[in-house]
C-alpha positions as CSV (number, residue, x, y, z in Angstrom):
1,X,0.0,0.0,0.0
2,X,1.3,3.4,-0.9
3,X,1.9,6.1,1.8
4,X,-1.1,8.2,0.8
5,X,-3.4,5.2,1.0
6,X,-1.9,4.1,4.3
7,X,-2.5,7.5,5.8
8,X,-6.0,8.3,4.5
9,X,-7.4,5.2,2.9
10,X,-7.9,7.2,-0.4
11,X,-6.0,6.0,-3.5
12,X,-3.4,8.6,-4.5
13,X,-3.6,10.3,-8.0
14,X,-0.5,9.2,-9.9
15,X,-0.1,12.4,-11.9
16,X,-0.5,14.5,-8.8
17,X,2.1,12.4,-6.9
18,X,4.5,12.7,-9.8
19,X,4.0,16.5,-10.0
20,X,4.9,16.8,-6.3
21,X,7.9,14.5,-6.7
22,X,9.2,16.6,-9.6
23,X,8.9,19.9,-7.7
24,X,10.5,18.4,-4.6
25,X,13.4,17.1,-6.8
26,X,14.0,20.5,-8.4
27,X,13.8,22.2,-5.0
28,X,16.3,19.8,-3.5
29,X,18.8,20.8,-6.2
30,X,18.6,24.4,-5.0
31,X,20.7,26.5,-7.4
32,X,21.6,23.5,-9.8
33,X,19.2,23.4,-12.7
34,X,18.4,20.0,-14.1
35,X,18.1,18.6,-17.7
36,X,15.2,16.5,-18.8
37,X,17.3,13.3,-18.9
38,X,18.4,13.8,-15.2
39,X,14.8,14.4,-14.1
40,X,13.5,11.4,-16.0
41,X,16.1,9.1,-14.6
42,X,15.6,10.4,-11.0
43,X,11.8,9.9,-11.2
44,X,12.0,6.6,-13.1
45,X,9.5,8.0,-15.6
46,X,9.5,8.2,-19.4
47,X,11.0,11.4,-20.8
48,X,7.9,12.2,-22.8
49,X,5.8,12.1,-19.6
50,X,8.2,14.2,-17.7
51,X,8.6,16.7,-20.5
52,X,4.8,17.1,-20.8
53,X,4.6,17.7,-17.0
54,X,7.5,20.3,-17.2
55,X,5.8,22.2,-20.0
56,X,2.6,22.4,-18.0
57,X,4.4,23.5,-14.8
58,X,6.5,26.1,-16.8
59,X,3.3,27.6,-18.4
60,X,1.9,28.1,-14.9
61,X,5.0,29.5,-13.3
62,X,5.9,26.6,-11.0
63,X,9.0,25.7,-13.1
64,X,11.3,28.0,-15.1
65,X,13.8,27.2,-17.9
66,X,17.0,28.8,-19.1
67,X,17.0,30.7,-22.5
68,X,17.8,27.5,-24.3
69,X,14.8,25.7,-22.8
70,X,16.9,22.7,-21.7
71,X,17.6,23.5,-18.0
72,X,14.8,23.4,-15.5
73,X,14.5,24.9,-12.0
74,X,11.8,25.9,-9.5
75,X,9.7,28.8,-10.7
76,X,8.4,31.9,-8.9
77,X,5.0,30.3,-8.0
78,X,6.8,28.1,-5.6
79,X,8.1,31.1,-3.8
80,X,4.6,32.6,-3.6
81,X,3.3,29.3,-2.1
82,X,6.2,29.2,0.4
83,X,5.7,32.8,1.4
84,X,2.0,32.1,2.1
85,X,2.9,29.2,4.3
86,X,5.3,31.4,6.4
87,X,2.8,34.3,6.5
88,X,0.0,32.0,7.8
89,X,2.1,30.1,10.4
90,X,0.8,30.9,13.9
91,X,4.2,30.2,15.6
92,X,6.6,32.0,13.3
93,X,5.1,35.4,14.2
94,X,5.8,34.6,17.8
95,X,9.3,33.0,17.4
96,X,10.8,35.5,14.9
97,X,11.0,38.6,17.1
98,X,12.3,36.6,20.0
99,X,15.1,34.9,18.0
100,X,15.9,38.3,16.5
101,X,16.3,39.7,20.0
102,X,18.4,36.7,21.1
103,X,20.7,37.0,18.1
104,X,21.2,40.7,18.7
105,X,22.0,40.1,22.4
106,X,24.4,37.2,21.8
107,X,25.6,38.4,18.3
108,X,25.4,34.8,17.2
109,X,23.3,33.2,14.4
110,X,19.9,31.8,15.7
111,X,17.7,29.4,13.7
112,X,14.1,28.3,13.9
113,X,13.2,25.0,12.1
114,X,10.5,22.4,11.7
115,X,10.7,18.7,11.4
116,X,9.5,17.4,8.0
117,X,9.9,13.6,7.7
118,X,13.6,13.0,7.9
119,X,14.7,16.6,7.4
120,X,14.7,19.9,9.2
121,X,13.3,22.8,7.2
122,X,14.6,26.3,8.2
123,X,11.7,28.7,8.8
124,X,13.7,31.7,10.1
125,X,17.3,32.7,10.7
126,X,18.8,35.8,12.2
127,X,22.5,36.1,11.4
128,X,25.4,37.2,13.6
129,X,27.0,40.5,12.5
130,X,30.3,38.8,12.8
131,X,29.8,36.7,9.7
132,X,27.1,36.7,6.9
133,X,26.1,34.0,4.6
134,X,25.9,34.6,0.9
135,X,22.4,32.9,0.8
136,X,19.3,32.7,3.0
137,X,18.7,29.4,4.9
138,X,14.9,30.0,5.0
139,X,13.2,27.2,3.1
140,X,16.3,25.0,2.9
141,X,16.5,21.6,4.5
142,X,19.1,19.4,6.1
143,X,19.0,15.9,7.6
144,X,17.5,16.0,11.0
145,X,20.1,13.5,12.4
146,X,23.0,15.8,11.7
147,X,21.6,19.1,13.0
148,X,21.1,20.4,16.6
149,X,17.5,21.4,15.6
150,X,16.8,17.9,14.3
151,X,18.4,16.0,17.1
152,X,16.6,18.1,19.8
153,X,13.3,16.9,18.1
154,X,14.5,13.3,17.5
155,X,15.3,13.0,21.2
156,X,11.7,13.7,21.9
157,X,10.7,10.6,19.8
158,X,13.0,7.9,21.3
159,X,10.1,5.9,22.5
160,X,7.6,6.8,19.8
161,X,8.0,7.4,16.0
162,X,11.8,7.9,15.8
163,X,12.1,5.4,12.9
164,X,9.8,7.6,10.8
165,X,12.3,10.5,11.0
166,X,15.7,8.8,10.5
167,X,16.8,7.4,7.1
168,X,17.8,3.8,6.8
169,X,21.3,4.9,5.7
170,X,23.0,7.8,7.4
171,X,25.1,9.8,5.0
172,X,27.8,11.8,6.8
173,X,28.2,15.4,5.8
174,X,31.5,15.9,7.8
175,X,33.9,13.5,9.6
176,X,31.9,14.2,12.8
177,X,28.4,13.3,11.4
178,X,26.9,10.1,12.8
179,X,27.4,7.3,10.3
180,X,25.5,4.5,12.2
181,X,22.3,4.3,14.1
182,X,23.8,3.0,17.4
183,X,26.0,6.1,17.9
184,X,23.0,8.4,16.9
185,X,20.7,6.7,19.5
186,X,23.4,7.1,22.2
187,X,23.7,10.8,21.3
188,X,19.9,11.2,21.3
189,X,19.7,9.6,24.8
190,X,22.3,12.1,26.0
191,X,20.4,14.9,24.4
192,X,17.2,13.9,26.2
193,X,19.0,13.7,29.5
194,X,20.7,17.1,29.3
195,X,17.7,18.9,27.7
196,X,19.3,20.2,24.6
197,X,21.1,18.9,21.5
198,X,24.7,19.6,20.3
199,X,25.8,19.6,16.7
200,X,29.5,19.1,17.1
201,X,30.7,20.1,13.6
202,X,28.3,17.5,12.2
203,X,27.0,19.8,9.4
204,X,29.9,22.3,8.9
205,X,33.5,21.8,10.0
206,X,34.4,24.6,12.4
207,X,30.8,25.3,13.6
208,X,29.1,24.1,16.7
209,X,25.4,24.4,17.3
210,X,23.0,24.0,20.3
211,X,19.4,23.1,19.8
212,X,16.2,23.2,22.0
213,X,12.9,21.7,21.1
214,X,9.8,23.9,21.5
215,X,7.1,22.0,23.3
216,X,4.0,23.8,22.2
217,X,2.9,20.8,20.1
218,X,2.7,17.1,21.1
219,X,5.1,15.8,20.1
220,X,7.3,18.8,19.4
221,X,7.9,19.5,15.7
222,X,9.7,22.9,16.0
223,X,13.1,23.8,17.6
224,X,15.5,26.7,17.9
225,X,19.3,26.6,17.7
226,X,22.4,28.8,18.0
227,X,25.4,28.4,15.7
228,X,28.9,29.6,16.7
229,X,32.3,29.1,15.2
230,X,34.3,26.8,17.3
231,X,37.2,29.2,17.5
232,X,35.0,31.6,19.5
233,X,33.8,29.0,21.9
234,X,34.9,28.3,25.5
235,X,33.2,26.9,28.6
236,X,32.0,30.3,29.9
237,X,30.6,31.3,26.5
238,X,28.9,27.9,26.2
239,X,27.1,28.3,29.5
240,X,26.0,31.8,28.5
241,X,24.6,30.6,25.2
242,X,22.8,27.6,26.8
243,X,21.2,29.7,29.5
244,X,20.1,32.4,27.0
245,X,18.6,29.8,24.7
246,X,16.8,28.1,27.6
247,X,15.2,31.4,28.7
248,X,14.2,32.2,25.1
249,X,12.6,28.7,24.8
250,X,10.5,29.4,27.9
251,X,9.4,32.7,26.6
252,X,8.3,31.2,23.3
253,X,6.4,28.4,25.0
254,X,4.6,30.8,27.3
255,X,3.5,32.9,24.4
256,X,2.7,30.2,21.8
257,X,-0.8,28.6,21.5
258,X,-0.8,25.0,22.6
259,X,-1.7,22.6,19.8
260,X,-2.1,18.9,20.6
261,X,-3.4,18.0,17.2
262,X,-0.6,19.5,15.0
263,X,1.4,16.5,13.5
């Protein structure tokens, strides 16, 4: 039984499912446009079918092409849909000003993310003035098992649906990323015991991150984190960051509406 059937008991529409798969595939490539052959092979679908779908999506603005018409990437309609999601989110409007204040106070980069299957999706980021990225993280995704945001949320699922949010194969992003499930589980148990997660250069070499789950849903699906270059880190600074993050989490949870139905 397919996933849509298993969830709702309603048979999924194949063309709709393929459309979603295609858009997600293009989104995952970020700034790397794809050729028809690449998309056809990735989807396991005939080129003629994928081409017809691309033409329809291009006409409606969900996909764009280069001047030659041979390279495809996500179109502006996807941005409009994503912006609407952020604008309508009841938690982002509470979290955003608080993480902005925290970032300004600490002069470190603060993130807000949401668990989506096996990934963390970044909903908001406030950068440190000490270093600026050349791109926005909002809307981007990273494996939950390798991020402080993700591990804070996975630790909340040790006795429930953890398997639904961890891939069968763990693909390391750095030499410090967990490469097997046993070490990941050990880390998650330590996370649950201490009350926050640590990304010890598991996503980016030279950067440590601390993550706290936000418990305004059951189970939590959102978290905040603080990233800091390892060369600026010492025991006193670590304690300062952890305490500031803890207080911000409490402020967010006091202000946010409790939702026991949100998945």
